[in-house]
LODRENDREN-168851 format. One line per 10 residues: number of its first residue (from 1); for each residue z, x, y of N, C-alpha, C. Coordinates in Angstrom, 3 decimals. Atoms other than C-alpha are relative to their C-alpha. Layout:
N
NUM> Z,X,Y,Z,X,Y,Z,X,Y | ...;
***
This chain:
100
1> 0.000,0.848,-1.157,0.000,0.000,0.000,0.000,0.903,1.233 | 0.077,-0.807,-1.218,-0.902,1.327,3.425,1.083,-0.429,0.969 | -1.047,0.273,-0.967,1.749,1.606,6.050,-0.642,-0.465,1.306 | 0.559,0.540,-1.234,1.033,-0.482,9.135,0.463,0.861,1.168 | -0.312,-0.829,-1.157,0.866,1.679,12.228,0.012,-0.878,1.239 | -0.106,0.749,-1.234,2.058,0.132,15.431,-0.489,0.871,1.151 | 0.519,-0.796,-1.113,0.512,1.158,18.740,1.117,0.783,0.689 | -0.945,-0.824,-0.740,2.241,3.929,20.619,0.062,-0.509,1.432 | -0.180,0.493,-1.359,3.674,2.856,23.954,0.373,1.177,0.888 | -0.302,-1.057,-0.951,3.578,5.289,26.824,1.105,-0.468,0.932;
11> -1.091,0.346,-0.909,6.821,5.270,28.756,-0.301,0.542,1.389 | 0.183,-0.424,-1.381,6.582,5.423,32.521,1.339,-0.068,0.701 | -1.267,-0.078,-0.724,9.605,6.520,34.502,1.175,-0.470,-0.855 | -1.098,0.362,0.879,11.835,5.986,31.483,0.044,-1.466,-0.380 | 0.021,1.430,0.321,10.854,2.298,31.180,-1.196,-0.299,-0.890 | 1.082,0.385,0.892,8.789,0.819,28.383,-0.787,-1.160,0.596 | 0.689,1.158,-0.558,7.969,-2.463,30.085,0.970,-0.888,0.744 | -0.817,0.925,-0.762,9.219,-5.254,32.211,-0.077,-1.375,-0.648 | -0.018,1.374,0.471,10.254,-8.711,31.062,-0.119,-0.911,1.207 | 0.145,0.954,-1.088,9.293,-11.666,33.168,-0.159,-1.392,-0.572;
21> 0.207,1.379,0.399,9.241,-15.427,32.995,-1.492,-0.281,-0.047 | 1.419,0.324,0.062,5.898,-16.982,32.045,-0.491,-0.543,1.343 | 0.509,0.427,-1.300,3.625,-17.774,34.970,-0.035,-1.510,0.202 | 0.046,1.459,-0.147,3.555,-21.505,34.236,1.305,-0.493,0.606 | -1.184,0.542,-0.654,5.956,-23.544,36.336,0.859,-0.787,-0.967 | -0.916,0.773,0.816,9.014,-25.147,34.825,0.092,-1.419,0.534 | -0.038,1.398,-0.407,9.331,-28.916,34.856,1.363,-0.424,0.528 | -1.346,0.403,-0.408,13.061,-28.965,35.510,0.254,0.381,1.450 | -0.295,-0.257,-1.402,13.835,-29.304,39.176,1.378,0.636,0.115 | -1.284,-0.652,-0.225,16.585,-26.981,40.320,0.484,0.814,-1.172;
31> -0.416,-0.781,1.158,16.584,-24.919,37.128,0.410,1.408,0.379 | -0.359,-1.338,-0.424,17.066,-21.760,39.160,-1.098,1.016,-0.219 | 1.108,-0.917,0.226,13.821,-20.197,38.022,-0.914,0.020,1.210 | 0.890,-0.168,-1.144,11.380,-18.881,40.579,-1.133,-1.020,-0.037 | 1.153,0.889,0.130,8.611,-21.104,39.220,0.385,-1.467,-0.142 | -0.420,1.394,0.097,10.632,-24.331,39.313,-0.787,-0.858,0.980 | 0.669,0.927,-0.898,9.084,-27.382,40.849,0.868,-0.153,1.242 | -0.719,0.187,-1.248,10.095,-27.491,44.466,-0.979,-0.566,1.021 | 0.849,0.588,-1.031,8.796,-29.077,47.615,-0.026,0.878,1.249 | 0.004,-0.903,-1.134,8.869,-25.987,49.792,-1.284,-0.096,0.814;
41> 1.283,0.066,-0.701,5.194,-26.399,50.617,-0.372,-1.428,0.388 | 0.252,1.379,-0.386,5.432,-30.202,51.105,-1.099,-0.684,-0.789 | 1.103,0.544,0.785,2.941,-30.934,48.319,0.418,-1.138,-0.939 | -0.432,1.064,0.896,5.083,-33.285,46.211,0.043,-1.329,0.741 | -0.072,1.306,-0.658,4.786,-37.006,46.949,1.455,-0.412,0.212 | -1.352,0.446,-0.318,7.822,-38.721,48.443,0.677,-0.719,-1.158 | -0.582,0.759,1.105,8.294,-40.848,45.315,0.061,0.810,-1.299 | -0.067,-0.835,1.202,8.264,-37.869,42.882,1.390,-0.081,-0.614 | -1.251,0.101,0.733,10.956,-38.299,40.245,-0.208,0.666,-1.356 | 0.184,-0.653,1.291,11.247,-35.879,37.314,0.554,-0.817,-1.161;
51> -0.486,0.886,1.055,13.032,-38.644,35.382,1.139,0.561,-0.815 | -1.078,-0.603,0.767,16.040,-36.607,34.372,1.379,-0.411,0.485 | -1.270,0.438,-0.562,18.788,-38.542,36.209,1.120,0.110,-1.002 | -0.445,0.873,-1.067,21.556,-39.756,36.500,0.078,0.727,1.334 | 0.062,-0.569,-1.333,21.591,-39.249,40.206,1.309,-0.108,0.765 | -1.298,0.128,-0.672,25.051,-40.387,41.252,1.100,0.087,-1.051 | -1.135,-0.077,0.913,28.502,-40.000,39.733,0.231,-1.346,-0.691 | -0.155,1.330,0.621,28.607,-43.774,39.106,-0.998,-0.199,-1.128 | 0.997,0.099,1.070,25.365,-43.629,37.107,0.393,0.870,-1.183 | -0.450,-0.896,1.063,26.715,-40.678,35.140,1.140,-0.634,-0.786;
61> -1.128,0.639,0.672,29.971,-42.499,34.385,-0.440,-1.210,-0.819 | 0.513,1.150,0.751,28.038,-45.618,33.314,-0.653,0.456,-1.302 | 0.622,-0.523,1.235,26.017,-43.547,30.831,1.058,0.483,-0.984 | -1.074,-0.474,0.874,29.169,-41.935,29.467,0.718,-1.181,-0.642 | -0.661,1.193,0.534,30.850,-45.341,29.078,-0.843,-0.660,-1.090 | 0.899,0.599,0.988,27.810,-46.705,27.246,-0.001,0.818,-1.294 | -0.006,-0.859,1.183,27.752,-43.712,24.888,1.301,-0.134,-0.773 | -1.284,0.141,0.672,31.451,-44.079,24.157,0.095,-1.305,-0.777 | 0.022,1.279,0.717,30.934,-47.733,23.207,-0.800,0.140,-1.288 | 0.839,-0.184,1.187,28.121,-46.769,20.803,0.700,0.873,-1.044;
71> -0.723,-0.872,0.929,30.250,-44.005,19.281,1.125,-0.773,-0.673 | -1.086,0.805,0.571,33.195,-46.384,18.795,-0.536,-0.987,-1.027 | 0.615,0.922,0.954,30.893,-48.917,17.107,-0.379,0.727,-1.289 | 0.425,-0.761,1.180,29.513,-46.236,14.787,1.199,0.411,-0.846 | -1.209,-0.363,0.749,33.030,-45.137,13.829,0.538,-1.169,-0.811 | -0.412,1.193,0.745,33.642,-48.720,12.695,-1.067,-0.449,-0.999 | 1.042,0.317,0.973,30.444,-48.729,10.608,-1.178,-0.779,0.558 | 1.097,0.742,-0.634,28.142,-50.516,13.091,-0.998,0.997,0.597 | 0.987,-1.004,-0.410,25.045,-48.320,13.389,-1.250,-0.610,0.633 | 1.205,0.653,-0.513,22.664,-50.794,15.064,-0.586,0.699,1.227;
81> 0.500,-0.716,-1.177,22.361,-48.588,18.193,-0.427,1.426,-0.324 | 0.327,-1.351,0.430,21.575,-45.456,16.174,-1.241,-0.031,-0.881 | 1.135,-0.138,0.912,18.539,-44.209,14.272,0.271,1.174,-0.918 | -0.144,-1.118,0.929,18.322,-41.944,11.251,-0.895,1.143,0.460 | 0.845,-1.141,-0.365,16.828,-38.487,11.531,-1.435,-0.227,-0.457 | 1.362,0.283,0.474,13.835,-39.692,9.464,-0.722,-0.939,0.973 | 0.610,0.903,-0.984,13.225,-42.541,11.943,-0.336,0.744,1.288 | 0.247,-0.777,-1.208,13.526,-40.139,14.862,-1.195,0.931,-0.187 | 1.142,-0.871,0.287,11.112,-37.684,13.223,-1.301,-0.789,0.031 | 1.209,0.830,0.016,8.612,-40.498,12.636,-0.439,-0.355,1.415;
91> 0.331,0.306,-1.394,8.804,-41.509,16.310,-0.572,1.219,0.723 | 0.495,-1.220,-0.649,8.361,-37.922,17.467,-1.405,0.340,-0.459 | 1.325,-0.325,0.525,5.368,-37.346,15.169,-1.047,-1.001,0.473 | 0.934,1.001,-0.515,3.815,-40.599,16.346,-0.354,0.309,1.450 | 0.238,-0.276,-1.411,4.218,-39.652,20.002,-0.606,1.382,0.225 | 0.482,-1.377,-0.149,3.530,-35.924,19.553,-0.527,0.494,-1.347 | 0.517,-0.356,1.326,1.265,-35.443,16.488,-0.105,1.511,-0.230 | 0.109,-1.441,0.153,0.971,-31.716,17.158,1.285,0.636,-0.518 | -1.262,-0.532,0.521,4.618,-31.308,16.028,-0.003,0.162,-1.512 | 0.008,-0.037,1.472,3.702,-31.775,12.368,-0.132,1.387,-0.532;
***
């Protein structure tokens, strides 16, 4: 069997290379990355919403309360608000067939 030879890397100034984030922008607003979606140039429409709320503490608390109710129901054996992993996989594959 032949040994696979990897390319030799020339070091410059003691550094092999630099790591960097990919050039494509990130979809998460305020992620802290340089390429995050921002409106610094005024190009985003006024009604732009990345859809990742909640936006207020009351909305956040309402979501937490709802989740706690569903968890309490599941602990009592009522799973009507839950799906199995197989059902979730089927939904994902239906919506994103490239995941298969």
